[in-house]
N, C-alpha and C positions, 0 to 999 in steps of 0.2 A: 347138416346143417341146427346144433341143436339149439334149442325153447328159445333161453336166451339169448343166441345168437341172434333168429329168428325172430326176435321183438325185438328185437337193438335196429336188426336191420329197415325193421316199417316202419321203428320211430320217425328215421331219415329222412327214408323213401313222403314219410306221411310228414316231417319237417320239410321235406323241399317241397319237393307240391303246394305246401301253407306259404313258405319263400313269392314259389310262382304266382301265387295267382293270385298275394297282393300287394306282388313288380305289378302284375295286369290290369289290377283295380287301382291304384295308384296313379297309371299310362292313362288308364279309359279315363280321367277322374282329372275332366280337358274345362277350365270352368270358363266362358263364352265375356269375349270384354266387350265394350256398348259402343251402342255409332256412336259415330260424329259425321259433322260433315265441316265441324271448324279442321280445318288445320290451316299451321305459323302459309304463309308465302314461299314456295320459292325462290332461291334465284338464280336465274340464268346461268350463273354458276354451280349452283347445284343439277341444276336439266339436265344440263350441258354431258357434266362427268356421272349423269346418270342412266343418259341416254351413251355414256361407253363401253358402261359394262354390261347394258342389255344389247348392242351391240358384241362381245365377251361372250359372253351365257351362249350366244345366237336365243334368247328367250325369243322371237321372235316367231321361230319357227313349225316349235308347236303349240306355237297361243295361236292361231295363226291358220281358222280351216282354209282350205285352199280355192282363192274366187272371193272369197268373204276379207275381210277388214279386217288391221296388220292392230295386230291383241285378245281380237276380241274372242279367241279359243271360234271351238266347237270341233274345233281338229281329233281325231278319234285313229287314241293311239295302241296294236296290234303290244297282244302280253302275251308271254305262253298261260297264264291265266286270265284268261280274259283282257277288253276293251278296254283300254282308261282316252277317256276326253277332259282335251285341255282346258280351263279356266277364263271367262273375261276379265283380263287382266289393262283393263277400258275402266276410266271411277264414270263410271256411268254405276248411280245409285242402286240402282234394281236388283241390275242383273253382274256388275263389275264389284268392285273394288269402292267404288264413289262413299262408302259406310267405315269404311277401313282407316283406322284409324292407324300412325306410325307402331302405335308398340303391337296390335298385331297386322301391324309389316311384319315388323320384324320377326315374331313369334311365331308368322308360317316362313320365314327364310333357315329358322335360326332352332329352330324346335319341332317345324314340320306338323304344326298344327294350327287350321283353320280359326277363321274368326268367334265364331260363336263355341272353339272348343272343342271338337272333331279331328282326330287323328288324320291325315294328311296321305296318299299315298308318294312311296318313292318314287317312279316314273315321277316327278317332279324334284328334281335335285335336290332337297334339303341337306342330305345327311356331304352335299357338296356346302352348298352356298350358309350353313353354319360354322363353317367357317370369314363368313361377311364380315371383314367392324363394322358396327355402330353405324361407321359414320358412310361409310359405303352400300349402308343401306336403307338407308333414309335418302342418301342421295338419286336410286335407282326406282325408289318406291319418290320422288319428288318429278322422277320421269314420268313415271303411269302415271301419274296426276294430271297429265302437262297435256297427254293427248287429250284428240275425245271420245268427248264419248260413245258408246254404242249399246246402245239396248240390245242383250240378245241372252237368251236362256242360256244357263247350263247343260244340258242333254247328263242324265246320268250316265253312268259308268254301267258296263256289262256283265264284268264278273264271277267267274263260277264259282261255286258250296267249294275249300272258305273262304278265299280268297279276299270276298266284298263283303266280309262282318269286323269290327273293329278288334271284333276279340285276337283275331289272328295279325291282322297288321301294332294291335299290338307287342305279342307275342314277339315276330321278327323283329318291331320298334329294339328288343327289349338283344338277341340277337344281335342286329346288323347296325346297330341307330345309337355312336355317342355326340353327345351336340358339344361345341367348342371352337376356339377359334382360334385364328393359323397364326402358331408360334413360329418366327421366326428361327433359322436355325445359325448363331454363331457362328459357327466355324468356319459358313459359306460367308460369300460375299455378296450385299446387298443386292447386288445384279439378279445371282444364285437365287435369294429371299422370295423377288419380286417373281422373276418364273414359275416361282414351286405355289407361289396365292396362289396367280391366273389363274394352272395347268387344272390347281387340285379345287382350286377356293369359284367363282367368278366361269370358268369356263368352261366345268368338269369336265373332264378330257375320262379319264375312268371313269363314267356314266356310261360309254360304249365299250369305249378300248380297255378293258377288264376282266375278270374271265372272277363266272357266276359262279353258286350252288343252285340244287335242287331248290329254292323261296326265292331267288333272282336274287340272295344276296354278297355284297360282294370281297370274292375269294383272292383275289392275284388284281391289287390294279397297275393297269397302267400292260396290261394282258391284253392275251384275245381274248374275242368272246364275243359271240351270234348277236345281232342286235335283237330289239326287243320284235320283230318280226316274223328275225328270223331267215330277209330276203337274203342278208348281207354279213359280213361275218369286221370286225376292227381289228387290223391284225395285231399281233403283239408291237406296242410303243418300249421294252425291253429286248423285245429278240431281231439283232442284224438283218437275219436271214427277211423279217417280215416291214414291221414297220419304226425298228429302231434306228434314231438316228443319232447314234454313238461316235461312229467316223467319218460322218459331215461332216465338212466347213458350216457353222454360224449364218454365215451369206446365204450358203441357199437353201439353209429351213429357214428361212425368214422370206426370202425369194417366194420358194413354194409358198404356204402362206397367205401372202400380199395379195399374189398368181394364180394357184394353184395349179402354177407348172412348171416344172426347169429340165433344163437338161434332160432325160432321162429315165424324168416323172410326172407322175400328172397324178391329181384327186377325179377319183371318184364318184359316186351312187351318194351318203350321207353327207361324207367329205367333201362331196363337191358346194353340196346346202350351207356347209359351216363356214368352207372360204368364202364364198359369193355373201351370208348376211351378218358373216362377224368377222374373221382376222384380216381379209383385208383391209376395214376399215380399224385399225387398233393401230398406237404410234409404233412405231419403228424399235425403239428405245425399247418396248412390252416384248412385239416378236421380236428380240433378240435373250431377250429375257429367260423370254420362251426355252427357248435356242439353246442355248450353255446351260439351264432346269433340262430339258431333256438329254441333251448330250453326254449329264455325268448321267446316267441311271443305270443302272447298276442293268451289265450286259447277263442276258441267260434264255440261254440260247433251249427253242427245243425241243426235245430226247431226237435223235435219228429218229426209225418209223422204215421198215425192209418196205416199200411201197410195186401195186403191182402194171406187172407190164402191159397196157395195151393188148391185143393179138395182134394178127399178121394182118385180118383185112378192118377189122378200126383205123387202125390206124392208116391202109391206107384212103379208103373215101375219109377220115379228115385232113386226110394231105389234101384230095379230087377237092373235097368243102374249099380247103382255103386257097388252092390254087385262084380259086374261083371266084369264093366271095371277100377276101382280108386281102391276097397279096401286092393289088396294089397299090397301097396305101402303108401297109407293118412292113409289107418287102420280106423274097427272097429267104431272106438270112433271120426272119423277126428280123430285122434294125430298127425297124421303121425311123419317120422321118423328123430331122431334128427341127425344132419351134413348130410342131404337123400333127401326127403321131408314135405313142410313146411304145419304144423298142417293146418285142414280146418276147425275145431271148436278156435271159437270167433277170425279170422281170417277175419285181419279188410275187409281187399281188394275181402271177401265172402257176409260182410255184410253193405258195401257201399247200402244209397241210388239209388244206377243208379248193375245194369247189371250186369255191358257196359261190366268189364275189368272183372267176374270169364264166360260166356259167351266169350269171348276171348279170353281165357287161353280155354277151353273147343276144339277150333274148330281151334286155329293154333296154340297148343303148349301148354306148357310152358320152359322154357330154362332161368337159372341165366348164368350170365355171367363170361369167366369163365381170372377168375383172379391171381393176384403173390400167393396172397395169398389164392384160391380156385382157384384150376389153373384144379379139372376134375368135373366139377357143374352133380349133376342127371337134370334128361329134362323127361316133358312131353311129349307124346307126339301126336300132331296135331286127332281129332275126325271127322275131316266137311266131310272129305267122310263117315265113317262111321256109325255118325248120322246125322238122319234128324231135321230139326229142332221141332216137339215136342220130341221128346228122349231129344234133347241138354237141353230144356227148361223142361223139369222135372229133371234129373239129378245135375241145376244149380239152380234148384227153390228145392231142397230136402238136397242139401248141405245148403244154405239156411236155411233152419228150421231145420237143424235136430241138435244136441248136445247143446244146450243151442241157439243158433241160430239164433235172429229173425229180419227178413229181409223176405224181400217182395216179393211171391211170382214173377213166369218168364212166358210171354207169348211165342208160339212160336211165333207170332211178332215183339217180342225183340231182338230175338235170327235171324230172318229175314233180323234186319235193323242192324247188323253188321254182318252177312254175305254177 
């Protein structure tokens, strides 16, 4: 490279750095909005609509500590970057939203910025709530202000450097966040558009069902993705071999979201919580709209991979353990029992490339949610203290390679990572 070319390249690099620095500085310069206690009284209709949206988004799940007051925050959420602690959403003036104006609340949901101007971490799903229209945001604010005020101080996050800096968050936002409202697709039906809005907006399904890069930025909406704490994998809604419902009847999708279980399928883990707190409370027409949208998601099967078969001794141990602990419920051929225990033969959760979910089910138990349509679901006890890592790996590998199931063997190291 000659001197002129080198000087030109250096000039371009400096210009790019200057532009980036200016953009980051612009992100960091958020003004504080004034405190307020005087908000126009909400109508009962507004509060009811806001409560419905809070159900759709399952807000209570993250913003309620185990055993704590609803929406008062304090729940710690493990992420690959450290722990995020959910804030207090009750109208307490000192520790909650009591002094937040409607504009401050709107800015948080649409722009990911707190009342005092600082940037919020995207564990709060503003990358999705940015799509909500002002009227829906106002209704949600009205509902939260109607809750009993709970004074509970917000504990600080414990994130590693540099993820604990506003500058790093500003760079992340420049790469992965663009504010905007939901825009209906005029080619699609009103029902499809309603489903698209709910799935991608308030329900923020892709917050779990989505591929992410090393910085946690979404790169494949509705694809498979590890949950933030790594304890479960959210299966792909694009892949019919995982959780895609492209070939399902809409009535079956609605039933699963309402009841948590249908013939041949059951939700568990984090999705059981979503159904329990959220989707079972949604109107049937909204669930049907979500079903219509999810049915239309272009199928994208995961690439076929060669899997390693369990060795003879591991498979023999797995079969022995299955006969001792599992066969009474799941059947000699992995067929399960209609209305009680899900089949393991042909079960998509069992045959995913990642063994995390079946291993987690064995360790921690499997529990479908109690719903109005299925108030007393059967559950599976945890085997965490009964089986060691080698034994869990053996039985998980056995069910992944029996009755026509074709998936990889499971190692004791796989189990150790989940445990």
